[in-house]
N, C-alpha and C positions, 0 to 999 in steps of 0.2 A: 696258879692263878699269875698272871704276866704282869711283872713291875710297870710302873708308870711308862718309864724312859725305853721301855721295849712296843709299846704302843704308840706313844706320840710323835716318835721321828719317823713319820712313813710321809706319805706322798703330801699328805694334807698341810704337812709342816711345812712344804714348801711354798703353800699357798698363804699360810699365815704371816711367815717371815720373808716374801718377799723382799720386802723392802732393803733386805740386808744386801750393800752392793759389794761387787768387785772392786771398784774404784777405791771405797773406805779400806780395804782389807789392803790394799797397795801402799797407801798411807800409812796402818797401825803397821807394817812389816816394816818401813821404811825406819819408823822407830824402835821399833823388836831389832833390826839389826845395829843401830847405834848401841842400844843396852847391852846385845849380848856380844859383842866387839867378834864378832865371828870372820874367822879366814873363807877367801874365794874359795868354792869349793865344799863346805864343812858339810856334814851331816847332818839334817834337819829330822827329828818326827815330830807330828803332826799330831798330837794326841785328841780325840774326838773332834778329827775333820770336818765333820758334816758335808756340806756342798762342797767342799773343798777351795774354800775362796782365798783363804791364805797359803794353804800348801801349796798352791800352783803360784800365786805372788811372790814367795819362797823360792820357788824352780825358776820365775823367771828371773831374780835375780844372780840365780846363777849359784844356789845350792842343789844337795843331793836329797830328795824329800821325799821319806814316807809318810804317808797319813794314813791314820785309823780310825774305823769308827766301828760301830756296833750295828749301824741302821744300813744296811741294803738299798732301800729305795733311798739314800741320802750319798751315798757310796755313788750307787746308779749312775745321780745327778754329777758327781763331780766327776767322771769318767767320761761324762759327754761333753768336757766343756773344753775349749781350746787349749792345747798346752798339755792334757790331761797325760799321756803317754811319758811326761817327763817326770810323770809322778811314780812310785809305786804304792798302790791302794789294798790295802789289808782288813778284812771284816775281824774285830774283833772285841771284847769284853775288855775295858781298862784295865780292870784287876789284875790280868794276867795275860799275858802279850804274850804271841806265839813268836818274838822275838829276840834275839842273844844280846844287843845291845851295838854297844862300842859307836853313839851318836855324841857328838859335838854339842848338838842342843836338843830341848823339849818343850814342848809351846802348848800351852792346854790354855784354850781360849774362850771367852764370854761366856764367861758361867759354863763350862763343863766340867762341874767339879761341885759335891754337896748334892748324889741325885740319891743316896744310901742313909736310911737310916741310924745305922752302926759308926760312930764313929772309926770304927777300927776298921772298918769297908773302905771310907777317904782314905785312913792311913795306908789301904795296901795300893790305891793307885800311886801315893806318892813315893813309896817304895820300888813301885815300879819303876815310876821316873828316875828313882835312882840307879836302880838294876839297867837302865837302857842307857845312860849317861857314861861316857868316861868320867875316868877321875879326872878334875878339873872341868866337864861338861857342864854347858850353863843350862838352867832353865827358866821360864817364864809359866807364870800360875796366874791366868787374869782371871778375877773374882767378883761378885757383884760388892758394893759396901753399904751392908748391912742399914747404916743410920738413912743413908739417903733415901734407899728404898723405902723404908718404916715411913718416912717423912712425906715423900714424893706417890706414894702409892696410891694408885685410881682403882678405884671398887672397882666400877662397873664401865666399859666400854662398847661399842657397838660399830663396824667400820663395812664397805661393800667395796667385793674385791673381784669384779668379773661380775661372775654369773653366782658369785658367795658371800652369802651375809655370814663376818666373824662376829661372836659374843664372846666376850673375855669378862669376866669374872674373878677377881682377887683379894688374896686376904693372908693377913700376918695369923698362922696359927700355932702354937706349942711350938712355938721354934723352928717355923718352918713359913718360906713366901711358897705361897698354892695358886693356881691358877687354872680357873675351870674354861673351855675353849669349846664353843658349839659352833660348830659348823654346819650350814642352811642354804640349800638350791634354791634359788631366787625362783626356780621353774618349781620349787616342791619338792616332795622325798623326804626320805627318813632322815634326820638330823644326825650328824654325827659328833662324838663327844669326847673331848680329851680332859686330862689331867698331867698338872706339870709342879712338880714339889722340889725344892730348891731349901736344904738345912741351910738356915744363917750361923756364920761365923765368927766370933767378933778377930780382932786383928792378934791380940796375945793368944785365944785358943790355935788363931791357925798358923800362928808361929811355933806355938807346942807341937802342933802335927808334923809341921815340916821339920823340926828336929828331932822330932821321934823316928823319922823317916830315917834320918842320917842326914840328911842335907842342910845347905848352909844359905842363911837368906842373908843378901847384901843391900838390895831396897825394896821400900814400896813406896809405885807409883799411883799418884790420883785418877789418872788418865792418861792418853796416850797423847793430850796436845800438853799437860802440866807436868812436871816432873816430880811434887813434894804431895805425900800423901797428906788429906786432912780429915782427920773422924767425924764430921759432922756435915761436912758438905762437896768431898767428893763423889764422883760420880761409879770410880771403881775401884778395886784393890789389888794391884798389879805387884805380885812378890817376883822379883828378881834374882835369882841365885846361880848355887855352884853345889856340883859333886867334888866332897874335898880329896 
């Protein structure tokens, strides 16, 4: 039986998350560059690169970028973008990468973490980040802030995009934030159903997993606009650190 993330990141994902724009990615990359303090031409791995928004912005900023994702449809979309030839695109599971490492930085963005049921599986991802980095190499892991997600959860929403009706149901259940998505063509036809599930980790638990993977945490940011993380009201929990 397929895992949810093997089913959900297909062509319909591009419809559901069409609102994520490339201009926003450029602004976020500017902030990431200031946090990472990378030298010109540094090697950067975008782990779970999706449709390549941040990989392309990093390449445009002058870095040598490799984008990795499990989803072939999202990688296909990335390869079709202007400037895509500047990036090396690789299809792989994030827990076992077909790369030797040597990167100056690894970035894992927009909650591309917490997909697995067992904590040890998440730690495998962190260990791969450690393995990919040179000693002294930097990382960014951009995760949701559980308290903000729980407080601001919208249980149900419906919207239309072109010929598609997008029906989304959200809930907190057994330590996960879960979303059920039903796409229906306005013209009729069989609904397409998807499920998303992300494990909710507190700041302290996430810190423990980072430590267990041999990485060193340097700072936690609350968003790409603000510097400090506030447990109750920050939108994100963005970890920056280093491989010792």
